[in-house]
C-alpha positions as protocol buffer text, in pm:
chain_id: "A"
residue {
  index: 1
  type: UNK
  ca { x: 0 y: 0 z: 0 }
}
residue {
  index: 2
  type: UNK
  ca { x: 155 y: 329 z: -105 }
}
residue {
  index: 3
  type: UNK
  ca { x: 45 y: 671 z: 9 }
}
residue {
  index: 4
  type: UNK
  ca { x: 50 y: 939 z: -256 }
}
residue {
  index: 5
  type: UNK
  ca { x: 104 y: 1298 z: -142 }
}
residue {
  index: 6
  type: UNK
  ca { x: -164 y: 1513 z: -306 }
}
residue {
  index: 7
  type: UNK
  ca { x: -103 y: 1877 z: -375 }
}
residue {
  index: 8
  type: UNK
  ca { x: -183 y: 2064 z: -52 }
}
residue {
  index: 9
  type: UNK
  ca { x: -380 y: 2341 z: -226 }
}
residue {
  index: 10
  type: UNK
  ca { x: -591 y: 2084 z: -408 }
}
residue {
  index: 11
  type: UNK
  ca { x: -647 y: 1899 z: -82 }
}
residue {
  index: 12
  type: UNK
  ca { x: -767 y: 2213 z: 94 }
}
residue {
  index: 13
  type: UNK
  ca { x: -958 y: 2390 z: -183 }
}
residue {
  index: 14
  type: UNK
  ca { x: -1066 y: 2104 z: -407 }
}
residue {
  index: 15
  type: UNK
  ca { x: -1173 y: 2240 z: -743 }
}
residue {
  index: 16
  type: UNK
  ca { x: -1183 y: 2603 z: -628 }
}
residue {
  index: 17
  type: UNK
  ca { x: -943 y: 2804 z: -841 }
}
residue {
  index: 18
  type: UNK
  ca { x: -828 y: 3166 z: -842 }
}
residue {
  index: 19
  type: UNK
  ca { x: -1063 y: 3226 z: -1134 }
}
residue {
  index: 20
  type: UNK
  ca { x: -1357 y: 3137 z: -907 }
}
residue {
  index: 21
  type: UNK
  ca { x: -1295 y: 3437 z: -681 }
}
residue {
  index: 22
  type: UNK
  ca { x: -1499 y: 3735 z: -810 }
}
residue {
  index: 23
  type: UNK
  ca { x: -1230 y: 4004 z: -827 }
}
residue {
  index: 24
  type: UNK
  ca { x: -1436 y: 4185 z: -1090 }
}
residue {
  index: 25
  type: UNK
  ca { x: -1713 y: 4269 z: -839 }
}
residue {
  index: 26
  type: UNK
  ca { x: -1618 y: 4605 z: -682 }
}
residue {
  index: 27
  type: UNK
  ca { x: -1853 y: 4574 z: -383 }
}
residue {
  index: 28
  type: UNK
  ca { x: -1691 y: 4247 z: -278 }
}
residue {
  index: 29
  type: UNK
  ca { x: -1339 y: 4384 z: -317 }
}
residue {
  index: 30
  type: UNK
  ca { x: -1424 y: 4701 z: -121 }
}
residue {
  index: 31
  type: UNK
  ca { x: -1594 y: 4496 z: 151 }
}
residue {
  index: 32
  type: UNK
  ca { x: -1295 y: 4264 z: 184 }
}
residue {
  index: 33
  type: UNK
  ca { x: -1056 y: 4560 z: 207 }
}
residue {
  index: 34
  type: UNK
  ca { x: -1279 y: 4724 z: 471 }
}
residue {
  index: 35
  type: UNK
  ca { x: -1296 y: 4406 z: 679 }
}
residue {
  index: 36
  type: UNK
  ca { x: -919 y: 4357 z: 655 }
}
residue {
  index: 37
  type: UNK
  ca { x: -852 y: 4718 z: 763 }
}
residue {
  index: 38
  type: UNK
  ca { x: -1101 y: 4689 z: 1052 }
}
residue {
  index: 39
  type: UNK
  ca { x: -942 y: 4363 z: 1166 }
}
residue {
  index: 40
  type: UNK
  ca { x: -595 y: 4514 z: 1162 }
}
residue {
  index: 41
  type: UNK
  ca { x: -728 y: 4818 z: 1353 }
}
residue {
  index: 42
  type: UNK
  ca { x: -885 y: 4595 z: 1621 }
}
residue {
  index: 43
  type: UNK
  ca { x: -562 y: 4398 z: 1662 }
}
residue {
  index: 44
  type: UNK
  ca { x: -369 y: 4725 z: 1685 }
}
residue {
  index: 45
  type: UNK
  ca { x: -605 y: 4867 z: 1949 }
}
residue {
  index: 46
  type: UNK
  ca { x: -597 y: 4549 z: 2157 }
}
residue {
  index: 47
  type: UNK
  ca { x: -218 y: 4561 z: 2147 }
}
residue {
  index: 48
  type: UNK
  ca { x: -201 y: 4936 z: 2219 }
}
residue {
  index: 49
  type: UNK
  ca { x: -428 y: 4908 z: 2522 }
}
residue {
  index: 50
  type: UNK
  ca { x: -254 y: 4586 z: 2634 }
}
residue {
  index: 51
  type: UNK
  ca { x: -571 y: 4379 z: 2652 }
}
residue {
  index: 52
  type: UNK
  ca { x: -423 y: 4047 z: 2544 }
}
residue {
  index: 53
  type: UNK
  ca { x: -386 y: 3922 z: 2902 }
}
residue {
  index: 54
  type: UNK
  ca { x: -745 y: 4012 z: 2987 }
}
residue {
  index: 55
  type: UNK
  ca { x: -875 y: 3851 z: 2670 }
}
residue {
  index: 56
  type: UNK
  ca { x: -674 y: 3536 z: 2736 }
}
residue {
  index: 57
  type: UNK
  ca { x: -787 y: 3501 z: 3098 }
}
residue {
  index: 58
  type: UNK
  ca { x: -1146 y: 3621 z: 3072 }
}
residue {
  index: 59
  type: UNK
  ca { x: -1252 y: 3523 z: 2724 }
}
residue {
  index: 60
  type: UNK
  ca { x: -1036 y: 3275 z: 2531 }
}
residue {
  index: 61
  type: UNK
  ca { x: -977 y: 3026 z: 2814 }
}
residue {
  index: 62
  type: UNK
  ca { x: -1298 y: 3084 z: 3010 }
}
residue {
  index: 63
  type: UNK
  ca { x: -1599 y: 2857 z: 3000 }
}
residue {
  index: 64
  type: UNK
  ca { x: -1830 y: 3136 z: 3115 }
}
residue {
  index: 65
  type: UNK
  ca { x: -1808 y: 3414 z: 2857 }
}
């Protein structure tokens, strides 16, 4: 019995290709950019206000959110 190593991208995404992503739709591109900027801003604010310890103790590892 031999194990063949499939391409990792094909294993994860299956038949989904880069052509399947709708880059030609401006509303989707603008929304993605907005979400990425907001996510980076939230990470920056959490780091600036040093809330990682609080989030770790009170949210990520807690059973009672």
